[in-house]
C-alpha positions in Angstrom: 112.9 144.0 151.9 109.4 141.8 152.7 108.3 140.0 149.9 111.8 139.3 148.6 111.4 135.7 149.9 108.5 135.2 147.6 109.9 136.8 144.8 113.6 135.8 143.9 114.6 139.0 141.8 114.1 141.7 144.2 114.9 144.0 141.0 111.6 143.0 139.5 109.5 143.6 142.9 107.1 146.2 141.9 107.3 148.1 145.7 104.3 150.8 144.5 101.9 147.4 144.0 102.8 145.9 147.6 102.3 149.2 148.9 99.1 149.7 147.1 96.4 147.2 148.4 93.8 147.5 145.9 95.9 146.4 143.5 96.2 142.8 145.2 92.9 142.4 145.3 91.1 139.4 143.2 87.9 141.2 143.1 86.4 143.2 140.1 88.8 141.9 138.0 86.5 142.0 134.9 86.0 145.9 135.0 87.8 148.7 133.5 89.9 149.6 136.6 89.7 146.8 139.2 91.9 148.8 141.9 89.5 151.6 141.6 86.2 149.8 141.9 87.7 147.8 144.9 88.0 151.4 146.8 84.9 152.6 145.7 83.4 149.9 146.8 84.8 150.1 150.1 84.1 153.5 150.9 80.8 152.6 149.7 79.7 149.6 151.9 81.4 151.4 154.9 79.4 154.4 154.0 76.4 152.7 154.1 77.6 150.3 157.3 77.9 153.5 159.4 75.0 155.5 157.9 72.8 152.5 159.0 74.6 152.6 162.6 73.9 156.2 163.3 70.0 155.5 162.3 69.5 152.2 164.4 71.8 153.1 167.2 72.0 155.8 170.2 75.0 157.8 168.7 76.9 160.5 170.9 78.8 162.7 167.9 82.1 164.8 167.5 83.0 164.4 170.9 86.4 166.1 171.1 89.7 164.5 172.5 91.7 167.5 171.9 94.0 168.7 174.3 94.3 172.5 174.7 98.0 172.6 174.4 98.3 170.4 171.2 99.2 171.4 167.6 97.4 173.7 165.6 95.4 172.7 163.3 94.4 174.8 159.4 90.9 173.8 158.5 88.7 171.5 160.6 89.7 170.0 163.6 88.7 166.1 163.3 90.6 165.1 166.7 86.8 164.0 167.4 85.0 160.8 168.1 81.7 159.3 167.5 80.2 156.6 170.6 77.6 154.4 169.9 75.9 152.2 172.8 72.5 150.3 172.9 71.1 151.8 176.4 73.6 153.9 178.2 77.4 154.5 178.5 78.1 153.7 182.3 79.2 150.3 183.1 79.4 148.2 179.4 82.4 147.3 177.8 84.0 149.7 175.1 85.4 148.6 171.5 87.5 151.5 169.7 88.1 151.5 165.7 90.8 153.6 164.3 90.6 153.9 160.6 93.5 153.5 158.4 93.8 155.4 154.7 97.5 155.7 154.2 96.8 159.1 157.3 95.6 161.0 154.2 92.1 159.4 153.4 89.0 158.5 155.3 87.1 159.4 158.9 84.9 158.5 161.0 81.6 158.6 158.4 83.4 155.6 157.3 84.0 153.9 160.7 80.9 151.7 161.9 81.5 148.3 160.4 81.8 147.2 164.1 79.1 149.2 165.6 76.1 146.8 164.8 77.3 143.3 165.7 78.9 145.0 169.1 76.6 147.2 170.2 73.7 144.3 170.0 75.7 142.3 172.7 76.1 145.6 174.9 79.2 147.1 173.6 80.0 150.6 173.3 81.8 151.4 170.0 84.3 154.5 169.7 84.7 155.6 165.8 88.1 157.7 166.3 88.7 160.6 164.2 92.0 162.1 163.3 93.4 165.4 161.4 95.2 164.0 158.4 98.1 164.7 156.1 99.1 167.5 154.8 97.0 169.4 157.0 99.6 167.7 159.7 102.6 164.9 159.6 102.2 161.8 160.4 104.4 162.4 163.9 101.6 165.6 164.9 98.8 162.5 164.3 100.7 160.4 166.4 100.8 163.0 169.2 96.9 163.6 168.4 96.2 159.4 168.6 98.3 159.8 172.5 96.1 162.6 173.2 93.3 160.2 172.4 94.3 157.0 174.8 94.9 159.8 177.4 91.0 160.7 177.0 90.1 157.1 176.4 91.3 156.1 179.5 90.2 159.1 181.5 86.1 158.4 179.8 86.6 154.6 181.0 87.1 155.6 184.2 84.5 157.8 184.4 81.9 156.0 183.0 82.9 152.5 184.4 83.7 150.9 181.6 84.2 146.8 182.4 86.5 146.3 179.9 88.3 147.9 177.1 89.1 146.3 173.6 91.1 148.4 170.4 91.6 147.8 166.8 92.7 149.5 164.1 93.0 148.6 160.1 96.0 149.5 158.2 97.2 152.6 158.8 94.6 152.3 162.3 96.5 149.5 163.2 99.8 151.3 163.0 98.5 154.0 165.3 97.0 151.2 167.9 100.6 150.2 168.6 101.3 153.5 170.3 100.2 151.9 173.1 103.3 149.6 173.5 105.0 151.6 175.6 105.3 153.2 179.2 102.7 155.5 177.9 100.2 152.9 178.8 101.3 152.2 182.4 100.9 155.9 183.3 97.4 155.8 182.2 95.1 155.4 185.2 92.4 152.6 184.3 94.7 150.5 181.6 94.3 147.5 183.5 90.9 146.8 182.2 92.6 146.6 178.6 91.8 143.3 177.8 92.5 142.8 173.6 93.8 144.5 170.9 93.2 143.8 167.1 95.2 144.8 164.5 94.1 144.2 160.8 96.2 144.7 157.7 98.5 146.7 159.5 101.5 148.6 158.6 104.1 148.7 160.8 107.7 149.5 159.2 107.5 152.8 156.7 111.0 152.5 155.8 110.8 150.9 152.3 107.5 153.2 151.6 107.9 156.6 152.7 109.8 157.2 149.3 107.1 156.0 147.4 105.2 158.7 145.8 102.5 156.3 144.9 101.7 156.1 148.8 103.6 159.3 150.0 102.7 161.8 147.6 105.2 165.0 147.6 106.0 163.5 151.1 103.1 164.7 152.8 103.8 162.3 155.7 107.0 164.6 156.3 109.5 161.7 156.7 113.2 161.2 155.7 115.3 158.2 156.2 115.8 158.8 160.1 112.6 159.3 160.7 110.7 156.7 158.9 112.9 154.5 160.8 112.1 155.9 164.1 108.8 156.1 163.7 108.3 152.2 162.3 106.7 150.5 165.1 108.9 147.0 163.6 112.2 149.1 165.0 111.2 150.1 168.5 112.3 148.4 171.5 109.7 146.8 173.7 109.5 148.8 177.2 110.4 145.8 179.6 107.5 147.4 182.0 105.0 147.4 179.8 105.7 143.7 178.7 105.1 142.8 182.4 102.2 145.0 182.7 100.8 143.3 179.6 101.3 139.8 180.7 99.4 141.0 184.3 96.4 141.9 182.6 96.5 139.2 180.2 96.5 141.2 177.4 95.8 139.3 174.3 96.8 140.9 170.5 95.3 139.2 167.4 97.1 140.7 164.3 95.2 139.7 161.4 95.5 140.2 157.3 93.4 138.9 154.0 95.1 136.3 152.2 94.5 138.6 149.1 96.4 141.5 151.2 100.0 142.0 149.4 103.1 139.6 150.0 104.7 142.6 151.9 101.6 143.4 154.4 101.3 139.8 155.2 105.0 139.8 155.8 105.0 142.9 158.1 102.2 141.5 160.1 104.0 138.2 160.8 106.9 139.5 161.2 105.5 141.9 163.9 103.6 139.3 165.5 107.0 137.4 165.9 108.3 140.1 167.9 105.7 140.9 170.0 105.6 137.1 171.2 109.1 136.7 171.3 109.0 139.4 173.9 106.6 137.4 176.0 103.5 139.2 174.8 99.8 136.7 173.9 100.0 137.2 170.4 98.0 135.6 167.9 98.5 135.4 163.6 96.6 134.8 161.6 95.7 134.8 157.7 91.9 134.9 156.7 91.2 132.6 153.2 89.6 134.9 150.6 89.7 138.1 152.3 91.4 141.0 151.0 92.8 144.7 152.6 89.4 146.0 152.4 86.7 143.5 152.5 88.4 141.9 155.9 86.4 145.4 157.3 83.2 144.9 154.7 82.6 141.5 156.1 82.7 142.2 159.8 79.0 143.4 160.4 78.4 140.3 158.2 76.6 137.8 160.5 78.5 134.0 159.9 81.2 135.6 158.0 84.7 134.8 158.8 86.0 138.0 160.3 82.5 138.7 162.3 82.8 134.8 163.8 86.7 135.4 164.7 86.0 138.9 166.5 82.8 137.8 168.4 84.7 134.4 169.6 87.4 136.4 170.6 85.7 139.3 172.2 83.4 137.1 174.2 
């Protein structure tokens, strides 16, 4: 559907590879299993970055955003955030990060990459966790993140945040798009939202929900109808939201790595065109050299392409 423009024979297109980001990286090619090495390096780097953030900065951990009436969850409930800050939680800008992992892996213990570069500049950084499939369905995760946004803006108002920026990586970029509707309009303090960063996101589920390599045993609990219903690429953008986004000068940055798969890059480009075509202030950028993973690994590295871009657009 997406990669065929660069692959003349759609019948030979390997969708499992297209939707398996580690198989498209150009790193660790001299190892026995490059894909495994990429993922291991990603988890190692993000874990270390988060551990440094926990040691170096003030952090209020395991703050719950769960609604009392929300779905019950088997086992540990991960509807939690960690809030990092320099001196105080009051009056400073907020930056939110929602992790990826195809809604089945990772958590806030690997969500600290943005802390060091931003807390040093006076931001609060909120690392968001959520429950994972198969303990819950994708539809339930969406409801949890909507509850998070309600908590976020109440917290931002209570602590008089100067501005709010929201980011998400991969599946987390998908979850960030849940703001693109009337939900945002009904939230007090929403006018303080200034930017969204959607990094190597997935915005269309209609191909990948059927792939056992991505959605084993259909742990997302989707079918042909729900995979379309839950795909942001198919959503009709609400007119009131568009006008509100223009009024508050909301800026949307849709980013990908050169070594993301053609499908991931094409989904990002198509989604950026959709938003821009609706009149939203949207920028699409592909970063040379990066893949799906090191685009996040490099966030705290001073002078890296993604570090420089992020700081310039948050200034």
